[in-house]
C-alpha positions in Angstrom: 38.8 69.6 52.0 40.2 73.0 50.9 36.6 74.0 49.8 35.2 73.3 53.3 38.0 75.5 55.0 37.4 78.5 52.7 33.5 78.3 53.4 34.1 78.2 57.1 36.6 81.4 56.9 34.0 83.3 54.8 31.3 82.4 57.5 33.4 83.5 60.2 34.3 86.9 58.5 30.6 87.6 57.9 29.8 87.1 61.5 32.6 89.2 62.7 31.6 91.9 60.4 27.9 91.8 61.5 29.0 91.7 65.2 30.8 95.0 64.8 28.2 96.7 62.8 25.9 99.3 64.7 23.0 101.4 63.8 23.7 105.1 64.0 21.1 107.0 66.1 23.0 110.5 66.3 26.2 112.2 65.2 28.4 114.3 67.3 31.1 116.6 65.7 33.9 118.4 67.5 36.6 120.8 66.4 35.1 122.2 63.5 35.4 126.1 63.4 34.7 126.9 59.6 32.8 124.0 58.4 29.4 123.1 59.6 28.1 119.9 61.2 25.9 119.5 58.2 28.6 119.9 55.4 30.9 117.4 57.3 28.0 114.9 57.3 27.3 115.5 53.5 31.1 115.1 52.9 31.2 111.7 54.8 27.9 110.7 53.5 26.7 109.9 56.9 23.1 109.0 57.4 21.3 108.5 60.7 19.4 105.2 61.0 22.1 103.3 58.8 24.0 100.2 59.8 27.6 101.1 59.9 30.5 98.4 60.1 34.2 99.1 60.2 34.6 99.2 56.4 31.9 101.8 56.2 33.8 103.9 58.8 36.9 103.7 56.7 35.0 104.9 53.7 33.4 107.9 55.7 37.0 108.8 57.0 38.5 108.7 53.3 35.6 110.8 51.9 36.1 113.6 54.5 40.0 113.5 54.0 39.3 113.9 50.1 38.0 117.3 50.9 41.4 118.5 52.0 39.7 120.7 54.6 41.1 118.6 57.5 44.8 117.6 58.7 43.2 115.1 61.3 39.9 113.2 61.7 39.0 110.5 64.2 35.9 108.4 64.3 34.4 106.6 67.0 30.9 104.8 67.8 29.7 104.8 71.3 26.1 104.0 72.6 25.1 104.1 68.8 26.4 107.9 68.6 29.0 108.5 65.9 31.5 110.8 67.2 33.7 112.7 64.5 36.6 114.9 65.7 38.4 117.1 63.3 41.3 119.4 63.1 40.8 121.8 60.3 43.6 122.9 57.8 44.2 126.6 58.1 42.6 128.7 55.2 45.0 130.4 53.0 44.5 134.2 53.4 47.2 135.3 50.5 49.8 133.9 48.4 52.6 136.2 47.5 55.4 135.8 45.1 58.0 138.6 45.6 61.3 139.6 43.7 60.3 138.8 40.0 60.1 142.0 37.8 58.4 140.2 35.0 54.7 140.2 35.8 53.9 137.6 33.1 56.2 135.1 35.0 54.7 136.1 38.1 51.1 135.5 36.8 52.2 132.2 35.3 53.6 130.9 38.5 50.2 131.9 40.4 48.0 130.3 37.9 49.9 126.8 38.0 50.5 126.4 41.9 47.7 124.5 43.6 47.6 126.4 46.9 45.7 129.8 46.1 43.9 132.2 48.0 40.7 130.7 50.0 42.0 127.2 49.6 43.1 124.9 52.6 46.7 124.9 53.3 48.1 121.4 52.9 51.8 120.8 53.8 52.5 118.2 50.9 50.9 120.5 48.3 53.1 123.4 49.7 56.3 121.4 49.0 54.9 120.3 45.6 54.2 123.9 44.7 57.8 124.9 45.7 59.3 122.1 43.5 57.0 123.4 40.5 58.2 127.0 41.1 61.9 125.8 41.0 61.1 123.9 37.8 59.3 126.7 36.0 62.0 129.2 37.0 64.7 126.9 35.6 62.7 126.4 32.4 63.0 130.0 32.0 66.7 130.0 32.2 67.2 130.9 36.0 69.5 128.2 37.2 70.9 130.1 39.8 67.8 131.1 41.5 67.3 131.2 45.3 63.9 130.9 46.8 63.0 131.6 50.7 59.6 130.7 52.0 57.4 132.2 54.8 54.6 130.6 56.5 52.6 133.2 58.7 49.9 131.6 60.9 47.0 133.4 62.5 45.9 131.1 65.1 42.8 133.0 65.8 41.3 132.9 62.4 43.1 129.7 61.5 44.4 131.2 58.4 47.7 131.6 56.8 49.9 133.7 54.4 52.2 132.0 52.1 55.3 134.1 50.8 57.7 133.0 48.3 60.8 135.6 48.2 62.7 134.7 45.0 66.1 136.1 43.9 66.2 135.0 40.3 69.9 136.0 39.8 71.4 135.8 36.3 70.0 133.6 33.5 71.9 130.5 32.7 73.4 131.1 29.3 74.8 128.6 26.8 78.4 129.3 26.1 79.1 126.4 23.8 77.1 123.7 22.1 79.2 120.5 21.2 78.4 117.3 19.3 80.1 114.1 20.3 80.2 110.4 19.0 80.0 108.9 15.4 77.7 111.8 14.1 79.0 111.8 10.4 77.5 115.3 9.9 79.4 118.4 10.7 78.7 120.7 13.8 77.8 123.7 11.5 74.9 121.9 10.0 73.8 120.2 13.3 73.6 123.8 15.0 71.1 125.0 12.3 68.9 122.1 13.1 68.6 122.5 16.8 66.7 125.4 18.6 69.2 126.1 21.3 72.0 128.6 20.4 75.2 129.8 21.8 75.1 133.2 23.6 76.5 136.1 22.1 76.4 139.8 23.0 74.1 140.8 20.3 71.4 138.3 20.9 69.6 140.3 23.4 66.2 139.3 21.8 66.7 135.6 21.4 65.6 133.4 24.3 67.2 130.1 22.9 70.4 131.2 24.3 69.2 130.1 27.9 69.4 126.8 29.0 66.0 125.0 29.1 65.6 121.3 29.6 62.4 121.1 27.5 64.2 122.7 24.6 66.9 120.3 25.0 64.5 117.2 24.5 63.0 119.1 21.5 66.5 119.4 20.1 67.1 115.7 20.5 63.7 115.0 18.6 65.0 117.5 15.7 68.3 115.9 15.5 66.8 112.4 15.2 64.4 113.5 12.5 67.1 115.4 10.7 69.3 112.3 10.5 66.5 110.1 9.4 65.7 112.6 6.7 69.3 112.1 5.4 69.1 108.3 5.3 70.4 107.4 8.9 67.4 105.2 9.4 68.8 103.7 12.8 70.2 107.0 14.4 70.5 107.4 18.2 70.8 110.8 20.0 72.0 108.6 23.0 72.3 111.4 25.5 72.4 115.2 26.3 74.2 116.6 29.2 75.4 120.1 30.4 78.7 121.1 31.9 79.1 123.8 34.1 82.0 126.3 33.3 83.9 128.5 35.8 82.5 131.9 34.2 78.8 131.1 35.3 78.0 129.6 31.7 77.2 126.3 30.4 78.6 123.9 27.6 75.5 121.9 26.2 76.7 118.5 24.6 74.7 116.0 22.6 76.1 112.4 22.0 75.2 110.9 18.6 75.4 107.5 16.9 74.6 108.0 13.4 74.9 104.5 12.3 75.0 103.3 8.5 73.2 105.2 5.9 70.0 103.5 4.3 68.8 103.5 0.7 65.5 102.8 -0.6 65.4 99.3 -2.3 61.8 98.8 -3.3 58.4 100.8 -3.1 54.9 99.3 -3.5 51.4 100.1 -3.2 48.9 98.1 -1.4 45.0 99.0 -1.9 42.2 97.8 0.1 39.1 96.4 -1.7 36.9 99.4 -1.1 39.0 101.4 -3.6 38.5 101.8 -7.2 41.8 101.1 -8.9 40.9 103.9 -11.8 41.4 106.6 -9.3 45.0 105.4 -8.4 46.5 105.1 -12.0 48.6 107.9 -11.7 50.1 106.6 -8.6 51.0 103.2 -10.0 52.8 104.9 -12.9 55.3 106.8 -10.8 55.9 105.1 -7.5 57.9 107.6 -5.5 57.1 108.7 -2.1 56.7 112.3 -2.8 54.5 111.6 -5.7 52.5 109.0 -4.1 51.6 111.4 -1.1 50.8 114.3 -3.7 48.4 112.1 -5.7 46.8 110.8 -2.5 46.3 114.6 -1.3 44.5 115.2 -4.6 42.1 112.1 -4.2 41.4 113.3 -0.8 40.9 116.9 -1.7 38.5 115.8 -4.5 36.2 114.3 -1.9 36.1 111.1 -3.7 37.5 109.4 -0.7 37.5 111.8 2.0 38.6 109.6 4.8 41.6 108.0 2.9 44.8 107.4 4.9 48.0 106.0 4.2 50.6 103.7 6.3 54.0 102.8 5.9 55.4 99.2 6.5 59.1 99.0 6.5 61.6 96.2 6.1 65.5 96.0 6.1 67.3 94.1 3.4 71.1 93.6 2.8 71.7 95.5 6.1 71.3 99.0 4.9 68.3 99.0 2.3 64.8 99.5 3.0 61.7 98.1 1.4 58.6 100.2 1.7 55.0 99.2 1.6 52.3 102.0 1.2 48.8 100.8 2.4 45.8 102.9 1.5 42.8 102.4 3.7 39.6 104.0 4.5 39.7 105.1 8.2 36.9 105.7 10.7 35.0 108.9 9.9 35.7 111.5 12.4 35.3 115.3 12.2 37.3 118.2 13.6 35.4 119.8 16.4 38.1 122.3 17.6 41.7 123.4 16.8 43.5 124.7 19.9 46.9 126.6 19.1 49.3 126.6 21.9 52.9 128.2 22.5 52.5 131.1 20.2 53.7 134.0 22.4 54.5 136.3 19.4 53.0 134.9 16.5 49.3 135.6 15.7 47.0 132.7 15.8 45.4 133.5 12.4 49.1 133.0 10.8 48.9 129.5 11.9 45.1 128.9 11.4 45.4 130.2 7.7 47.7 127.1 6.8 45.2 124.6 7.8 43.7 122.4 5.0 41.7 120.6 7.5 39.6 123.1 9.4 37.1 123.0 12.2 34.0 121.2 10.9 35.9 119.5 8.0 36.4 115.8 8.0 39.5 114.7 9.6 41.8 113.2 6.9 45.0 112.1 8.4 46.9 112.8 5.1 45.6 116.4 4.6 46.1 117.2 8.2 49.8 116.2 8.0 50.1 118.4 4.8 48.6 121.3 7.0 51.4 120.7 9.7 54.0 120.8 6.7 52.5 124.1 5.6 53.0 125.6 9.2 56.6 124.1 9.3 57.4 125.5 5.8 56.8 129.3 7.1 60.2 128.8 8.8 59.0 130.8 11.8 58.8 127.9 14.3 61.4 125.5 15.7 58.9 122.9 16.1 55.2 122.0 15.5 53.8 119.3 17.6 50.1 118.2 17.0 48.0 116.2 19.2 44.6 114.7 18.3 42.3 113.9 21.2 38.6 112.7 21.5 36.0 115.1 21.1 32.6 115.6 22.8 31.2 112.9 20.7 32.3 109.8 19.1 32.5 111.2 15.7 34.5 114.3 16.7 38.2 115.1 17.4 39.9 117.9 19.2 43.4 119.1 17.7 45.8 120.6 20.0 48.8 122.1 18.1 51.7 123.2 20.1 54.4 125.3 18.4 57.7 126.8 19.5 58.9 130.0 18.2 62.4 130.5 17.0 64.5 133.8 16.0 63.1 134.9 12.6 65.4 138.0 12.1 68.7 138.1 10.3 71.2 140.7 10.2 74.0 140.5 7.4 77.0 142.3 6.6 79.1 141.8 3.4 82.1 143.1 1.7 84.3 142.6 -1.5 87.7 143.6 -2.0 89.4 143.8 -5.5 92.2 145.3 -7.4 90.2 148.7 -7.8 88.8 148.9 -4.3 86.0 147.3 -2.5 82.2 147.4 -1.6 80.3 147.1 1.6 76.7 146.1 2.4 74.3 145.4 5.1 70.9 144.0 5.4 68.1 143.0 7.8 65.6 140.2 7.2 62.5 139.4 9.2 60.3 136.4 8.5 57.6 137.0 11.2 57.2 140.8 11.3 54.7 142.0 14.0 54.1 138.3 14.6 51.7 138.4 11.3 54.0 135.9 9.3 55.0 139.4 7.1 58.4 139.1 5.5 60.5 142.1 5.6 63.8 142.5 3.7 65.9 145.6 3.8 69.2 145.8 2.1 71.9 148.7 1.6 75.1 148.4 -0.5 77.7 151.2 -0.9 80.7 151.3 -3.3 82.9 154.3 -4.2 80.4 155.7 -6.8 77.1 153.7 -6.1 74.6 153.7 -3.2 71.6 151.2 -3.6 68.9 150.4 -1.1 65.6 148.5 -1.2 62.9 147.4 1.1 60.6 144.5 0.3 57.4 143.8 2.2 55.5 140.6 1.6 52.1 139.7 3.2 51.1 136.2 2.9 47.3 135.0 2.5 46.3 138.9 2.0 42.7 139.3 2.9 42.3 135.6 3.2 42.8 135.2 -0.9 45.5 132.7 -0.5 47.6 135.4 -2.5 50.4 137.2 -1.3 50.6 141.2 -1.2 54.0 142.5 -2.3 55.4 146.0 -1.9 58.8 147.4 -2.5 60.6 150.7 -2.5 64.2 151.3 -4.1 66.6 153.9 -4.3 69.8 154.1 -6.3 72.4 157.0 -6.7 75.2 156.5 -9.1 77.8 159.3 -9.0 80.0 158.9 -12.2 80.8 162.8 -12.5 84.7 162.4 -11.7 84.9 159.3 -14.2 82.3 159.7 -16.8 80.7 163.0 -16.4 77.3 162.1 -15.2 75.1 161.3 -12.2 71.8 159.4 -12.0 69.4 158.9 -9.3 66.3 156.6 -9.2 63.3 156.3 -7.0 60.9 153.3 -7.4 58.0 151.7 -5.9 55.9 148.4 -6.7 52.9 146.7 -5.7 52.1 143.2 -6.8 50.8 139.8 -5.8 52.2 136.0 -5.7 50.3 133.0 -6.0 50.4 129.3 -7.1 48.4 129.0 -10.3 49.0 125.2 -10.8 50.9 122.7 -8.6 54.5 124.0 -8.2 53.8 126.8 -10.8 53.9 130.3 -9.4 52.9 133.7 -10.8 54.0 136.8 -9.7 52.6 139.9 -11.4 53.7 143.6 -10.3 53.3 147.2 -11.2 56.4 149.1 -11.1 56.7 152.9 -10.9 59.9 154.8 -11.1 61.2 158.3 -11.2 64.8 159.0 -12.6 66.9 161.9 -12.9 70.0 162.1 -15.1 72.4 165.1 -15.1 75.7 165.6 -17.1 78.7 167.7 -17.3 80.8 168.9 -20.1 83.0 165.7 -19.9 80.1 163.2 -20.5 79.7 161.4 -23.7 77.5 162.5 -26.5 75.0 159.6 -25.6 74.8 160.6 -21.9 74.2 164.2 -22.8 71.4 163.3 -25.2 69.8 161.2 -22.3 70.0 164.1 -19.7 66.6 165.0 -18.1 63.8 163.6 -15.8 62.0 160.4 -16.6 58.8 158.9 -15.3 58.1 155.2 -16.1 55.3 152.6 -15.6 55.8 148.9 -16.3 54.1 145.6 -16.0 56.3 143.0 -14.5 55.6 139.4 -14.0 57.6 136.3 -13.0 56.5 132.5 -14.0 58.3 130.1 -11.6 58.2 126.2 -11.9 59.8 124.8 -8.8 60.4 121.3 -8.7 63.2 121.2 -5.9 63.0 118.6 -3.5 63.2 121.4 -0.7 63.4 125.1 -0.6 66.3 125.4 1.9 69.6 123.9 0.6 68.1 121.5 -2.1 70.0 118.7 -3.5 67.6 117.2 -6.2 65.3 118.7 -8.6 65.3 121.7 -10.8 63.7 125.3 -11.0 62.6 127.5 -14.1 62.1 131.1 -13.8 61.0 133.4 -16.6 60.6 137.3 -16.1 59.2 139.9 -18.4 59.2 143.7 -18.0 56.8 145.6 -20.3 56.1 149.1 -20.7 52.9 150.7 -19.8 54.1 154.2 -20.0 57.6 155.1 -20.7 59.5 157.4 -22.9 62.1 154.8 -24.1 59.6 151.8 -24.2 62.2 149.2 -22.9 61.2 145.4 -22.8 63.2 143.2 -20.7 63.1 139.3 -20.6 65.2 136.9 -18.8 65.2 133.2 -18.3 67.0 130.9 -15.6 67.1 127.2 -15.1 68.8 125.6 -12.2 69.5 121.7 -11.8 70.3 120.1 -8.7 71.9 116.5 -8.3 73.3 114.5 -5.4 76.1 111.9 -6.0 76.8 110.1 -2.7 77.4 113.0 -0.3 78.4 115.4 -3.2 75.7 118.0 -4.3 76.1 119.6 -7.7 74.3 122.7 -8.9 74.2 123.5 -12.7 72.5 126.9 -13.7 72.1 128.9 -17.0 71.0 132.4 -17.2 70.0 134.7 -20.0 68.5 138.3 -20.2 67.9 140.8 -23.0 66.6 144.3 -23.0 65.6 146.4 -26.1 63.5 149.5 -26.9 60.3 148.4 -28.8 60.3 151.8 -30.2 63.7 151.9 -31.7 65.2 154.3 -29.2 68.5 153.6 -27.4 68.2 151.8 -24.3 68.7 154.4 -21.1 71.9 154.2 -19.2 70.3 153.3 -16.1 68.4 150.5 -17.7 71.4 148.9 -19.3 72.2 145.3 -17.8 75.3 144.3 -15.9 76.3 140.7 -15.0 74.7 139.9 -11.4 77.8 139.4 -9.0 76.4 135.9 -7.9 76.7 134.9 -11.6 80.2 135.8 -12.0 82.6 135.5 -9.1 86.2 136.7 -9.5 85.1 139.9 -11.1 83.8 143.2 -9.4 80.1 143.6 -9.8 79.1 146.3 -12.4 82.7 146.5 -13.7 82.7 143.9 -16.5 82.1 144.3 -20.2 81.8 147.2 -22.8 83.4 150.4 -21.4 83.3 154.0 -22.8 86.2 156.1 -21.5 86.3 155.2 -17.8 82.7 154.0 -17.8 81.3 150.4 -17.7 78.2 151.0 -19.8 76.7 147.5 -19.5 75.0 145.8 -22.4 71.7 144.7 -23.9 72.3 141.0 -23.5 73.8 138.5 -20.9 74.4 135.0 -20.6 75.9 132.9 -18.0 76.8 129.4 -16.9 77.5 128.3 -13.5 78.6 125.0 -11.9 79.4 124.1 -8.2 79.8 121.0 -6.1 80.3 120.6 -2.6 83.4 118.9 -1.2 82.6 116.9 2.0 85.7 114.8 1.9 88.0 117.9 2.2 88.6 119.6 5.7 86.7 116.6 7.5 88.0 117.6 11.1 86.9 121.2 10.7 83.3 120.7 12.2 82.2 124.3 11.5 83.3 124.5 7.9 82.2 123.6 4.6 84.0 123.8 1.3 82.7 123.7 -2.2 84.2 124.2 -5.8 82.7 126.7 -8.4 83.3 127.5 -11.9 81.4 130.6 -13.3 81.3 131.9 -17.1 79.5 134.8 -18.4 79.2 137.1 -21.2 77.8 140.9 -21.6 77.4 142.3 -25.1 75.2 144.4 -27.4 75.6 148.3 -27.4 72.4 149.8 -29.4 74.0 153.3 -29.8 77.5 152.5 -30.6 78.2 149.1 -32.2 82.2 149.8 -32.0 82.0 149.4 -28.2 80.5 145.9 -28.4 82.4 143.0 -26.6 80.5 140.1 -27.7 83.6 138.1 -28.5 85.0 137.8 -24.8 83.9 135.4 -22.4 84.5 136.1 -18.8 85.2 133.0 -16.7 86.7 132.2 -13.2 86.9 129.2 -10.8 87.7 129.0 -7.2 86.8 127.7 -3.7 83.8 128.9 -1.4 84.0 128.3 2.3 81.1 128.3 4.6 82.3 128.9 8.1 80.1 129.0 11.2 81.9 131.8 13.4 81.0 132.9 16.8 79.6 136.1 15.2 77.5 134.1 12.4 77.7 132.3 9.3 80.5 133.5 7.1 80.7 132.9 3.4 84.0 133.5 1.8 85.1 132.8 -1.7 88.6 132.9 -3.3 88.5 133.4 -7.1 91.0 132.7 -10.0 90.1 134.5 -13.3 90.4 132.3 -16.5 89.5 134.5 -19.3 88.7 138.1 -19.2 88.9 141.4 -21.1 91.9 143.9 -20.5 89.1 146.4 -19.1 87.5 144.2 -16.8 88.1 144.8 -13.0 88.9 141.5 -11.1 88.0 140.7 -7.4 89.7 137.9 -5.8 88.2 137.8 -2.5 84.5 138.1 -1.5 82.8 137.5 2.0 79.6 137.7 3.5 79.0 137.7 7.2 75.4 137.2 8.9 73.7 136.6 12.1 70.4 136.1 13.6 68.5 138.0 16.4 
């Protein structure tokens, strides 16, 4: 019965449709001024002699409306004549954006709105464009902007002028950043993770001090990744909100639920049948995530398995432990068609492209591609690096869009030390992306009562596309000891060198150093100083061997680093040869990070001459806190003459359980011990039996001006001639 009713309804519908159909013998169009009759017929796909029913008329109506040339359209069929009556949209004569001084922002707005010159004016598009302009202006930090619009219609020409009058007002600045909830990590560390930063008067270059919702979303992703990297596998950055303050600024607040900390329980490797196990023997011998990925990198680079990929399968056991299964598979064979770099307003594109292992035309390998992304992130000049892989022009090709967000890369530092015999002050400027070329520039100046030291170091990575860095440096030192020891020395130096990774984690840095020194004395100077009076020109070969197995470059907590340095004379009047070695070990116990280091150095003349006074060594200030730098060890009259040999042992440990309520403060304990001995021109001055040592606390505070490092030391053992320094601090900021 139901089937019969359905068939009857279909027949009736067909008959009704046929009864309303009519063959068109002509077309009449009214109301058109700019658009010709022929164009309208083409838009609607209208053909004379065709049989049109109501559905066909609806299709014609939709096709003509889709052109957006008309605000109103009526269709009617009478006596086989199709009548089309239209009311055209005005044509846009000009679009003006007034009130914005930054031409780049004006151009960006004009490029992104939909209504442009010579296009049809549509009311709904006009409203959408207005909302888009408001959104873009807000994303640039102008939350108090006022926009007035004008619509000037020329009825004769049926054209319109669109005018946006914009009063940007002041940019919305972030006055304070706060983290709430069960966050488990102190605010000072979290502020170093996110890209948004608090506004300060000296941050006149930084754009991250302005409120930007896109940046806030980025910050939430960065916080999530940071917590996961630190073992908080189920972290939730629940919300972020902005609180308006009475002074016209904002407080930016993030709420975080860190959850429990997870530990790795078991790691296993799963190979698909197409792989030969002999290539994966080294992986099975040491199943650690870092080692597995490095070995897979080598296999991919060797072209043995060009399209190899790794996936992780995670499972939770005992509530807070993770089992990981790494599965290696052969992926589909794709090639990189094109790489597009987006978001680099200051950084040159070649700086980013030079870090790609997988380049245009290469086989697309997921592991090597991720390693390329890590290379870019390690430059420390971008707040975020987000890749997107899209389909290419053919099935076997991929297009990569890489979006980066730049961050402040400069740092201004101020430092000072105070001790029983006076103080020292210093300042420096560092820039990791000079001129947008990825160049590292480091300048430093320190001044004490009798010494002025200055240096400038220039490093150009991947010089001339060689994967080697170009290193240039200039130094100047003036040491005025006329009043104390009757001599004054000044030295100018210049060096050129390179740096490269010879083997995995093994770095070599050879340099050529050239110096000119002048030493003058008075009648009060010692016999040794008078003997060395004069001008000296020296040329040295210096090289450094660095084996770096730290788990990360910035604030490592596991691994070790060994550094050997040697200075060999090429042309020198005293022919000094200098050797030094340092080994550093990091170990993490629960939340406590320990650091142990040993340092040793020696300098002697291979021709039997006395080591020149300016070449003699002093214990570095970082190796012996609690004592004033350069004022420890053998002493002749009132002058600290340095020595031929140095050794030091240093231990430090973070103290996370202390001061837990001080969110911007970290505390650590340290113990330093060092010795300086060996006087080649007078053995009676030797002081090898006295070991200098000190212990104390170091405090890292995130202040409104910038990070402050403060140490308070207590000497344990010392010589009566040593100069102690109980307080030392260093204050820095970024721009």
